[in-house]
C-alpha positions in Angstrom: 91.3 25.8 11.1 88.8 25.4 13.8 89.6 23.0 16.6 87.7 19.9 17.4 85.4 21.7 19.7 83.5 22.9 16.7 82.3 19.3 16.3 80.1 19.8 19.3 78.2 22.8 17.9 74.5 22.3 17.3 74.9 23.5 13.7 77.2 22.2 11.0 80.2 24.5 10.2 81.8 24.9 6.9 84.7 27.0 5.5 85.3 27.8 1.8 88.1 29.5 0.0 87.8 32.7 -2.0 86.6 30.6 -5.0 83.8 29.1 -3.1 85.4 25.6 -2.8 84.9 23.9 0.6 88.0 23.4 2.6 86.5 22.4 6.0 83.4 20.9 7.5 82.8 19.8 11.0 81.3 16.5 12.2 77.8 18.0 12.7 77.8 19.3 9.1 78.6 15.7 8.0 75.7 14.4 10.1 73.3 16.9 8.5 74.5 16.4 5.0 74.9 12.6 5.2 78.4 12.4 3.7 81.9 12.1 5.2 84.1 15.2 5.3 86.5 14.1 2.6 83.6 13.8 0.1 82.5 17.3 0.9 85.7 19.0 0.0 85.9 21.3 -3.1 82.6 21.0 -4.9 81.9 17.5 -3.5 79.3 18.9 -1.1 77.0 19.2 -4.2 76.6 15.4 -4.3 74.7 15.6 -0.9 72.1 18.2 -2.1 68.7 17.0 -3.3 68.7 16.9 -7.1 65.6 19.1 -7.2 67.3 21.8 -5.2 70.9 21.6 -6.6 70.7 24.0 -9.5 69.1 26.8 -7.6 71.3 26.4 -4.6 74.6 26.2 -6.6 73.6 29.3 -8.6 72.8 31.3 -5.5 76.1 30.2 -3.9 78.2 31.2 -7.0 76.5 34.6 -7.2 77.2 35.3 -3.5 80.9 34.3 -4.0 81.3 36.4 -7.1 79.8 39.5 -5.5 81.2 38.8 -2.1 77.7 39.0 -0.5 76.4 37.2 2.5 74.6 34.0 1.6 71.4 32.4 3.0 69.4 29.4 1.7 66.9 26.8 2.6 67.2 23.5 0.8 67.3 19.7 1.3 70.0 17.1 1.6 69.2 13.6 0.2 70.9 10.9 2.3 72.0 7.6 0.7 69.3 5.8 2.6 66.6 8.0 1.0 66.1 10.2 4.1 65.4 13.9 3.3 66.9 16.5 5.7 65.8 20.1 5.4 68.5 22.6 6.3 69.1 26.3 6.6 72.5 27.5 5.4 74.2 30.9 6.0 77.6 32.1 4.8 79.6 35.3 5.4 82.7 36.6 3.6 86.0 36.5 5.4 88.0 39.6 4.9 91.9 39.6 4.9 94.0 42.7 5.3 96.4 41.3 2.8 94.2 39.9 0.0 90.8 41.4 0.9 88.9 38.1 0.1 90.0 35.3 2.2 86.9 33.1 1.6 83.6 32.2 3.5 82.6 30.8 6.8 79.1 29.5 7.4 76.7 27.3 9.2 74.2 24.6 8.3 71.2 24.0 10.7 68.8 21.1 10.6 65.3 22.4 10.2 63.5 19.1 9.4 61.7 19.1 12.8 60.5 22.7 12.3 59.3 21.8 8.8 57.4 18.8 10.2 55.8 21.1 12.9 54.8 23.6 10.2 53.3 20.8 8.0 51.6 19.3 10.9 50.2 22.7 11.9 48.9 23.3 8.3 47.4 19.8 8.3 45.6 20.4 11.6 44.3 23.8 10.3 43.0 22.1 7.1 41.3 19.4 9.2 39.7 21.9 11.6 38.6 24.3 8.8 36.9 21.5 6.8 35.4 19.7 9.8 31.7 20.1 10.2 32.2 20.1 13.9 33.1 23.4 15.6 36.6 23.9 17.0 37.6 26.9 19.1 39.9 28.1 21.9 39.2 30.6 24.7 41.9 32.4 26.6 41.6 32.5 30.4 39.6 35.8 30.1 37.0 33.9 28.1 37.7 35.5 24.7 38.0 33.6 21.5 41.6 33.2 20.3 40.7 30.6 17.6 37.6 29.5 15.7 37.5 27.1 12.8 35.6 27.9 9.6 32.6 25.8 10.4 32.0 27.8 13.6 32.5 31.1 11.8 30.0 30.0 9.1 27.4 29.1 11.7 27.9 32.5 13.4 27.8 34.2 10.0 31.0 36.1 10.8 34.6 36.3 9.5 37.8 35.7 11.5 38.5 39.4 11.8 34.9 39.9 13.2 35.3 37.2 15.8 38.8 36.7 17.2 39.3 38.6 20.4 35.6 38.9 21.2 33.8 37.2 24.1 30.5 35.3 23.9 28.2 38.3 24.4 30.1 40.3 21.8 29.7 37.4 19.3 25.9 37.5 19.9 25.1 34.8 22.4 22.0 35.4 24.5 22.7 36.4 28.1 21.7 33.1 29.7 23.8 31.2 27.1 26.9 33.4 27.5 26.7 33.2 31.3 26.4 29.4 31.3 29.5 29.0 29.2 31.5 31.5 31.2 30.8 29.5 34.3 32.0 26.4 32.5 35.2 28.0 31.2 36.0 29.3 34.7 35.4 25.7 36.1 37.9 24.2 33.5 40.5 26.9 34.3 40.1 26.4 38.1 39.9 22.5 38.2 41.8 21.5 35.0 38.9 19.1 34.3 36.8 19.0 31.1 33.1 20.1 31.1 30.5 18.6 28.8 27.0 19.8 27.9 24.1 20.0 25.5 22.4 23.2 24.3 20.1 24.6 21.6 21.4 27.5 19.5 19.9 29.7 16.8 22.5 30.3 14.1 22.6 30.6 10.3 21.5 26.9 10.2 18.3 27.6 12.2 17.6 26.3 15.6 19.8 23.2 16.2 20.8 21.0 19.1 24.5 20.8 19.9 26.8 18.7 22.2 30.0 20.3 23.4 33.1 19.7 25.5 35.5 22.3 27.0 39.0 20.9 27.7 42.0 22.4 29.5 45.2 23.3 27.6 48.0 22.9 30.1 51.1 25.2 29.9 54.8 24.3 30.8 54.2 25.6 34.3 51.4 23.1 34.8 48.6 25.7 34.8 45.7 26.0 32.4 46.7 28.6 29.9 43.7 28.2 27.6 40.4 26.3 27.1 39.8 24.3 23.9 36.3 23.6 22.8 34.6 21.2 20.4 30.9 21.2 19.5 28.9 18.8 17.3 25.5 19.2 15.8 23.4 16.3 17.1 20.0 17.5 16.0 19.4 14.6 13.5 20.8 12.0 15.9 18.6 13.2 18.8 15.6 13.4 16.5 16.3 9.8 15.4 16.6 8.7 19.0 13.4 10.5 20.0 11.6 9.1 16.9 12.8 5.5 17.8 11.8 5.9 21.4 8.4 7.3 20.4 7.8 4.6 17.8 8.9 1.8 20.2 6.6 3.1 22.9 3.7 3.5 20.5 4.2 0.0 19.1 4.2 -1.4 22.7 1.0 0.4 23.5 -0.9 -0.5 20.4 0.2 -4.2 20.5 -1.7 -4.4 23.8 -4.9 -3.1 22.4 -7.7 -5.4 21.2 -9.9 -3.3 18.8 -9.4 -1.3 15.6 -10.9 1.8 17.2 -8.5 1.6 20.2 -5.5 1.2 17.9 -6.5 4.1 15.7 -7.3 6.4 18.6 -3.9 5.6 20.3 -1.9 6.1 17.1 -3.5 9.4 16.0 -3.5 10.8 19.5 0.2 10.0 20.2 1.3 11.3 16.8 -0.8 14.5 17.1 0.6 15.3 20.5 4.2 14.4 19.4 4.0 16.9 16.4 1.9 19.5 18.1 -0.7 19.6 15.3 -4.3 20.6 15.3 -5.6 17.3 14.1 -4.4 13.8 13.2 -6.4 11.1 11.4 -6.6 8.3 8.9 -8.5 8.7 5.6 -9.8 5.8 3.6 -11.3 5.9 0.1 -12.7 3.2 -2.2 -11.7 3.4 -5.8 -14.5 4.4 -8.0 -16.7 5.7 -5.2 -17.2 9.4 -4.5 -16.3 8.9 -0.9 -13.7 9.9 1.7 -14.0 8.3 5.1 -12.2 10.0 8.0 -11.7 7.6 10.8 -12.2 8.8 14.4 -9.6 11.6 14.7 -7.5 13.2 17.4 -7.8 17.0 17.8 -6.4 19.4 20.3 -8.4 21.6 22.6 -10.2 24.3 20.6 -10.5 22.2 17.5 -13.5 20.1 16.4 -13.7 16.5 15.1 -14.0 16.1 11.4 -14.6 12.3 11.5 -17.2 11.1 9.0 -17.8 10.7 5.3 -17.2 13.3 2.6 -17.7 13.4 -1.2 -14.3 13.4 -3.0 -15.7 15.9 -5.5 -15.8 18.6 -2.7 -12.0 18.4 -2.6 -11.1 18.0 -6.3 -12.5 14.7 -7.5 -10.8 11.5 -8.4 -7.8 13.2 -10.1 -7.2 15.1 -6.8 -7.4 11.9 -4.8 -4.9 10.1 -7.1 -2.3 12.8 -6.4 -3.3 13.1 -2.7 -2.8 9.3 -2.2 0.1 8.7 -4.5 3.0 10.1 -2.4 3.8 12.2 0.7 2.5 15.7 0.5 3.4 18.8 2.6 1.1 21.7 1.9 2.2 24.9 3.7 -1.0 26.9 2.8 -4.1 25.5 1.1 -5.0 28.9 -0.3 -1.9 29.1 -2.5 -0.8 25.5 -3.1 -1.6 24.3 -6.7 -3.2 21.1 -5.5 -5.7 22.8 -3.3 -6.0 26.4 -4.4 -9.1 25.8 -6.5 -11.0 24.1 -3.7 -9.5 25.7 -0.6 -12.9 26.7 0.7 -13.6 23.0 1.5 -10.5 23.0 3.7 -11.2 26.3 5.4 -14.7 25.1 6.4 -13.0 22.3 8.3 -10.4 24.8 9.8 -7.6 23.3 7.7 -5.0 25.8 6.5 -2.1 23.4 6.0 -1.5 19.7 6.1 1.0 16.9 5.6 0.1 13.4 4.5 1.6 10.0 4.0 -0.2 7.4 1.9 -0.3 3.8 2.9 -1.8 1.7 0.1 -3.5 -1.6 0.8 -4.1 -4.6 -1.5 -7.4 -4.1 -3.1 -9.5 -1.1 -4.1 -9.1 0.8 -0.8 -6.4 3.3 -0.3 -5.4 4.8 3.1 -3.7 8.1 4.0 -2.4 9.3 7.3 -2.8 13.1 7.7 -2.0 15.8 10.1 -3.4 19.3 9.8 -3.0 22.8 11.2 -5.3 25.8 11.3 -2.6 28.2 10.2 0.1 28.0 7.6 2.9 25.7 8.6 6.1 24.5 7.0 6.4 20.8 7.4 9.9 19.3 7.9 11.3 16.1 6.3 11.5 14.6 9.8 7.8 15.1 10.4 6.9 13.5 7.1 9.2 10.6 7.9 7.5 10.1 11.3 4.1 9.9 9.5 5.5 7.2 7.3 6.8 5.2 10.3 3.6 5.5 12.2 1.4 4.5 9.3 3.6 1.5 8.4 3.6 0.3 12.0 0.0 0.9 12.9 -2.1 0.2 9.8 -1.0 -3.4 9.3 -2.3 -4.0 12.9 -5.6 -2.5 11.8 -5.6 -4.6 8.7 -4.9 -7.7 10.8 -7.7 -7.0 13.2 -10.0 -6.4 10.2 -8.9 -9.7 8.7 -9.6 -11.4 12.1 -13.0 -9.7 12.3 -13.8 -10.7 8.8 -13.0 -14.3 9.6 -15.2 -14.1 12.7 -17.9 -12.4 10.6 -17.5 -15.1 8.0 -17.9 -17.8 10.7 -20.9 -16.0 12.1 -22.4 -15.7 8.7 -21.8 -19.4 8.1 -23.6 -20.3 11.2 -26.4 -17.9 10.3 -26.5 -19.2 6.8 -26.8 -22.8 7.9 -29.6 -21.8 10.4 -31.3 -19.7 7.7 -30.9 -22.5 5.1 -32.6 -25.0 7.5 -35.3 -22.4 8.0 -35.7 -21.7 4.3 -35.9 -25.4 3.4 -38.4 -26.1 6.2 -40.7 -23.2 5.4 -42.0 -24.6 2.1 -42.4 -28.1 3.7 -45.0 -26.9 6.1 -47.6 -25.7 3.5 -46.7 -28.8 1.4 -47.6 -31.2 4.3 -50.7 -29.1 5.1 -51.7 -29.0 1.5 -51.3 -32.7 1.0 -53.4 -33.4 4.1 -56.1 -31.0 2.8 -56.1 -32.7 -0.6 -56.5 -36.0 1.1 -59.5 -34.8 3.1 -61.0 -32.6 0.4 -60.6 -35.0 -2.6 -64.2 -34.5 -3.5 -63.8 -30.7 -3.5 -62.1 -29.7 -6.8 -61.8 -26.0 -5.9 -59.9 -26.8 -2.7 -57.7 -29.3 -4.5 -56.9 -26.7 -7.2 -55.9 -24.1 -4.6 -53.7 -26.6 -2.8 -52.1 -27.6 -6.1 -51.2 -24.0 -6.8 -49.7 -23.6 -3.3 -47.7 -26.8 -3.6 -46.3 -25.7 -7.0 -45.3 -22.3 -5.6 -43.6 -23.8 -2.6 -41.7 -26.4 -4.6 -40.7 -23.7 -7.1 -39.4 -21.6 -4.2 -37.3 -24.5 -3.0 -36.0 -25.2 -6.5 -35.1 -21.5 -6.9 -33.3 -21.5 -3.6 -31.2 -24.6 -4.5 -30.4 -23.3 -7.9 -29.1 -20.1 -6.5 -26.9 -22.1 -4.1 -25.6 -24.2 -6.9 -25.0 -21.1 -9.1 -23.0 -19.4 -6.3 -20.8 -22.5 -6.0 -20.3 -22.6 -9.7 -19.3 -18.9 -9.9 -16.9 -19.3 -7.0 -15.2 -22.3 -8.7 -15.3 -20.7 -12.2 -17.6 -23.4 -13.6 -20.3 -21.1 -15.0 -19.6 -20.6 -18.7 -21.5 -17.9 -20.4 -23.2 -18.5 -23.7 -23.5 -15.1 -25.3 -26.1 -15.0 -28.0 -28.0 -12.2 -29.7 -31.0 -11.9 -27.5 -33.9 -9.5 -27.5 -33.7 -7.4 -24.4 -37.5 -7.3 -24.2 -37.7 -11.1 -24.2 -34.9 -11.3 -21.5 -36.8 -8.8 -19.3 -40.2 -10.6 -19.8 -38.7 -13.9 -18.7 -37.3 -12.2 -15.6 -40.8 -10.7 -14.8 -42.4 -14.1 -15.4 -40.0 -15.7 -12.9 -40.6 -13.0 -10.2 -44.3 -12.5 -10.8 -45.5 -14.9 -8.1 -43.4 -13.0 -5.5 -44.8 -9.7 -6.7 -48.4 -10.9 -6.7 -48.2 -12.6 -3.3 -47.6 -9.2 -1.6 -50.0 -7.2 -3.7 -47.4 -4.9 -5.2 -48.1 -2.4 -8.0 -45.7 -3.4 -10.6 -45.0 -1.5 -13.9 -42.4 -2.2 -16.6 -41.0 -0.1 -19.4 -39.8 -2.7 -21.9 -37.7 -1.9 -25.0 -38.7 -2.8 -28.5 -38.2 -6.3 -29.7 -35.5 -5.1 -32.0 -33.2 -4.0 -29.2 -30.7 -6.8 -28.9 -27.9 -7.6 -26.5 -25.0 -10.0 -27.1 -25.2 -11.8 -23.8 -26.2 -14.9 -22.0 -29.9 -14.1 -22.0 -31.0 -16.6 -19.3 -28.3 -15.3 -17.0 -29.3 -11.7 -17.5 -33.0 -12.7 -16.8 -31.8 -14.5 -13.7 -30.1 -11.3 -12.4 -33.1 -9.1 -13.1 -35.5 -11.6 -11.6 -33.4 -11.7 -8.4 -33.6 -7.9 -8.2 -37.4 -8.0 -8.7 -37.7 -10.7 -6.1 -35.5 -8.8 -3.7 -37.7 -5.6 -4.2 -40.8 -7.6 -3.6 -39.4 -9.1 -0.4 -38.2 -5.7 1.1 -41.1 -3.6 0.1 -44.2 -3.6 2.4 -47.3 -5.1 0.9 -49.0 -2.9 -1.7 -45.8 -1.1 -2.5 -44.7 0.2 -5.9 -42.0 -1.5 -7.9 -40.8 -0.5 -11.4 -38.6 -2.0 -14.0 -37.2 0.2 -16.8 -34.2 0.6 -19.1 -32.0 3.2 -20.8 -29.6 3.1 -23.7 -26.5 5.4 -23.5 -23.2 5.7 -25.3 -21.5 3.6 -22.7 -24.0 0.7 -22.7 -27.4 -0.3 -21.4 -28.8 0.3 -18.0 -31.6 -1.8 -16.5 -33.1 -0.3 -13.4 -35.3 -1.7 -10.6 -36.8 0.9 -8.2 -39.1 0.4 -5.2 -40.5 2.5 -2.4 -39.6 -0.1 0.2 -37.4 -0.2 3.3 -34.3 1.3 1.6 -30.6 0.6 2.5 -28.6 2.6 4.9 -25.5 4.2 3.3 -23.1 2.3 5.6 -24.7 -1.0 4.5 -24.8 -0.4 0.7 -21.3 -1.8 0.0 -22.0 -4.9 2.1 -25.3 -6.0 0.6 -23.6 -7.7 -2.3 -21.4 -9.8 0.0 -22.2 -13.5 0.4 -24.8 -14.4 3.1 -25.3 -10.7 4.0 -28.5 -10.2 6.0 -30.3 -6.8 6.2 -29.6 -5.0 9.4 -33.3 -4.7 10.1 -33.7 -8.5 9.9 -37.2 -8.0 8.5 -37.1 -10.6 5.7 -36.0 -14.1 5.2 -33.4 -15.3 2.7 -30.0 -16.7 2.5 -28.3 -13.5 1.5 -27.0 -14.9 -1.8 -29.3 -13.4 -4.4 -27.5 -10.1 -4.7 -24.2 -11.8 -4.6 -25.2 -13.8 -7.6 -26.4 -10.7 -9.4 -23.0 -9.0 -8.9 -21.2 -12.2 -10.1 -23.3 -12.6 -13.2 -22.9 -8.9 -14.1 -19.1 -9.0 -13.6 -18.9 -12.0 -15.9 -20.5 -9.9 -18.6 -18.1 -7.0 -17.9 -20.9 -5.0 -16.3 -21.7 -3.7 -12.8 -24.5 -3.6 -10.3 -24.9 -0.6 -8.0 -27.5 0.5 -5.4 -28.7 3.9 -4.5 -30.8 4.7 -1.4 -31.2 7.7 0.8 -31.6 5.5 3.8 -34.1 3.6 5.9 -37.7 3.9 4.6 -36.8 5.8 1.5 -36.8 3.1 -1.1 -34.0 1.6 -3.2 -32.7 1.8 -6.8 -30.7 -1.0 -8.2 -29.0 -0.5 -11.6 -27.5 -3.1 -13.8 -25.0 -1.7 -16.3 -24.1 -3.7 -19.4 -21.1 -2.2 -21.3 -21.4 -1.0 -24.9 -19.5 -4.1 -26.0 -22.5 -6.2 -25.0 -25.0 -4.1 -27.0 -25.6 -5.6 -30.5 -27.0 -3.9 -33.5 -30.8 -3.8 -33.6 -32.4 -6.5 -35.8 -35.6 -8.3 -36.2 -35.2 -12.0 -35.4 -35.9 -14.3 -38.2 -39.1 -16.3 -37.9 -38.3 -19.9 -36.9 -40.2 -22.8 -38.3 -42.3 -24.5 -35.7 -41.4 -28.2 -35.8 -44.3 -30.5 -36.3 -45.7 -32.1 -33.2 -44.7 -35.7 -33.1 -47.3 -38.3 -32.3 -47.9 -38.8 -28.5 -45.6 -41.3 -27.0 -47.1 -44.5 -25.8 -44.2 -46.3 -24.2 -42.0 -44.7 -21.5 -39.4 -46.3 -19.3 -38.9 -44.5 -16.0 -35.6 -45.3 -14.1 -34.7 -43.9 -10.7 -33.2 -45.5 -7.6 -35.4 -43.2 -5.5 -38.5 -45.4 -5.6 -40.9 -42.6 -4.6 -39.6 -40.5 -7.4 -39.9 -43.3 -9.9 -43.3 -44.4 -8.8 -44.8 -40.9 -8.6 -43.5 -40.0 -12.1 -44.9 -43.3 -13.5 -48.3 -42.6 -12.0 -48.3 -39.1 -13.5 -47.3 -40.4 -17.0 -49.9 -43.2 -16.9 -52.5 -40.5 -15.9 -51.5 -38.8 -19.1 -52.3 -41.9 -21.2 -48.9 -43.3 -21.6 -47.7 -46.9 -21.2 -45.0 -46.9 -18.5 -42.5 -49.4 -17.2 -40.4 -48.7 -14.0 -36.8 -49.8 -13.1 -34.9 -48.9 -10.0 -31.3 -49.1 -11.2 -29.3 -49.1 -14.4 -29.1 -52.8 -14.8 -32.9 -53.3 -14.3 -33.4 -50.5 -16.9 -31.1 -52.3 -19.4 -33.1 -55.6 -19.0 -36.5 -53.7 -19.2 -35.4 -52.0 -22.4 -34.9 -55.3 -24.1 -38.4 -56.6 -23.4 -40.4 -53.3 -23.2 -38.7 -51.5 -26.1 -39.6 -48.0 -24.9 -39.9 -44.9 -27.2 -38.7 -42.7 -24.3 -36.4 -43.5 -21.4 -36.5 -41.0 -18.5 -33.5 -42.1 -16.3 -31.7 -40.9 -13.2 -27.9 -40.7 -13.5 -26.5 -41.5 -10.0 -27.7 -45.0 -9.2 -26.2 -48.1 -7.6 -25.4 -51.4 -9.4 -25.2 -49.5 -12.7 -25.4 -45.8 -13.2 -27.4 -44.0 -15.8 -24.4 -43.2 -18.0 -23.3 -46.8 -18.4 -26.9 -48.1 -18.8 -27.5 -45.5 -21.7 -24.2 -46.5 -23.4 -25.2 -50.2 -23.4 -28.8 -49.4 -24.6 -27.2 -47.5 -27.5 -24.8 -50.3 -28.2 -27.7 -52.8 -28.3 -29.4 -50.6 -30.9 -32.2 -49.1 -28.8 -33.8 -46.3 -30.9 -35.4 -44.3 -28.1 -35.2 -40.7 -26.9 -33.1 -40.7 -23.7 -33.9 -38.0 -21.1 -31.4 -37.6 -18.2 -32.7 -36.6 -14.8 -30.0 -35.4 -12.4 -29.3 -33.2 -9.4 -26.1 -32.2 -11.3 -26.4 -29.5 -13.9 -22.9 -28.3 -14.7 -21.6 -28.0 -18.2 -19.4 -31.0 -17.8 -22.4 -33.0 -16.5 -24.4 -32.1 -19.6 -21.5 -33.0 -21.8 -21.1 -36.4 -20.1 -24.8 -37.3 -20.6 -24.7 -36.2 -24.2 -21.6 -38.3 -24.9 -23.5 -41.3 -23.4 -26.3 -40.9 -25.9 -28.9 -38.8 -24.0 -30.9 -36.3 -26.0 -31.9 -34.1 -23.1 -30.5 -33.3 -19.6 -33.0 -32.0 -17.0 -32.0 -30.8 -13.6 -34.0 -32.0 -10.6 -36.6 -31.1 -9.5 -38.4 -31.4 -12.8 -41.9 -30.2 -13.3 -44.0 -33.2 -14.4 -45.9 -30.8 -16.7 -42.6 -29.8 -18.4 -41.6 -33.4 -18.8 -45.0 -34.2 -20.4 -44.6 -31.3 -22.8 -41.1 -32.6 -23.7 -42.3 -36.1 -24.4 -45.3 -34.8 -26.3 -43.1 -32.5 -28.4 
């Protein structure tokens, strides 16, 4: 048997008899196997073997014993505490001169550490091979002795094509190879890492990389190799550059005061950043054949394309819907499906490729930020993203400035409106005062009195029209105008409009013609409101056409509805002003005519309430205008001949009229007029006096103001009705809303007239 010195061997020792049964193990074997020696004797050693390895190991051992062959194995022991020990076993036959087979002697060596090193090595290799970063090792002669799969893929080479080669042989440019060789030599000489950043053109395209070269120190303390790690930082650097660019741009535009300055700074900075030919914002108003290119940035050698363009030149509304719906990157306008049918329009502007990013606003306007190039260009995702960031940062500032400007403009218009209102209200008063003085002096000259009477009527009518327009605008804005659609002859509607506008047409000596439809052409609309819209257009034409001009009213019936057109050869409207003339309180840029700037606003509102539109066409200053009202097909009714209405019999002339108004001048003047017409008149100055007068005077007609002190007209009328007064009650009021009319009707009034009331109209109402 071996002596105890065998216990100090690095490997376990075992001896087995000729039948393969263990008869000796040393202490080291017991440590490796995890069982005491007495348990290993005979076949007891099998209890220490891992169950998964036992059958194979026992079979190989029995075969070796049976055939007296050397034995070698690699298997696992399983310790009682669950620890697994990998071991390598070897056994050799012992030959005896007497028996020939004296048994086996062998060793058992712990290989667990080696197994761990191998597993660790395989794990590291898997990590390096699947890592997107590049890992590699140079020897001290600057040749690659290792490269992971990511690096090989970027090179477009295999392991066999790469290992053992230097940088130049791999394909690095001379300057690049020389730079890295100097860095490798520095690491070898100093033992200190080197870091850097460099662009490289590989199979992924031109990318930016960060790298570090680190020393691998040998047992002798010297650098025996240089390990490298490289990471693609293209996206990170682009993100950093984009963030810096955007932060700097935001800082610059925030310090600017005007829309033009902000747009110029934004498109200039973006154009230079991307190295494009042009950069600009495009705006378009839905439903208008218009593209507006804001002041653009363009590099040297290019020309500005700022200005207005028809959408139809580039593909029409369908094209714009696609153009402004999402980001676009057109590499070549001559071949892209979106532009290939209209590419000539682009080439005329020296645009061969473009990228866009839409930025939609609330309302009918849409905005697109665009960059263009004069040659085909492939636009990157990063460039499109940058367009998005610039648009989303800059355009809200433009919107904010426009909003502020609109508030300032509204404030300016308010001041202008108040000044103009004062002017417009004073204007008719001057001829009224002059006319009254002339009438006083020329009371014995009937001709002069008649002329003055006509002037006074026109001036008062002008003031009433002005006030009515103001009230109508207020009602439209508060939703208090309620249309009363009725079958109405369009000819009658247009004649009423002409009658209203005729004094303005005659005053300036215009040549007016009208093409009226047949009486049977009927519209299902609020006739008085359509007449009001047309008369406003006629009055507007009379105002802005020099004296002796030509004004025409005509109509057309089409499948989509009815068009009513007013044309003139007057001052015209500049294209830039055409969208603004329908805004409240807008004043013509030439300032050549008076007015509050609400007439066209009211026209637009009335047409929109009917589901229609109003548009203007003009080639510019001095070239006349064309205003078109469009009523949709739903408004057009079938033609019919209105039934003849029975004319009610004329009642006998009234003899007894009670006039009630807290405005004494109003009451007294109206009483004088009615007495002049042969009527018996009583006067009261508040509702209570009227109630008392009605008891004693017993009027047939009561003409009563509504808003009065002591007792208002509503309460006075109710009490008159309660006391059984059988008279026709006529309300006079400055209020003419539907709810006002309903209130007077409920109080017992038969009629509701809005001040100012023509005395002649009142006489006709009383006379029937």
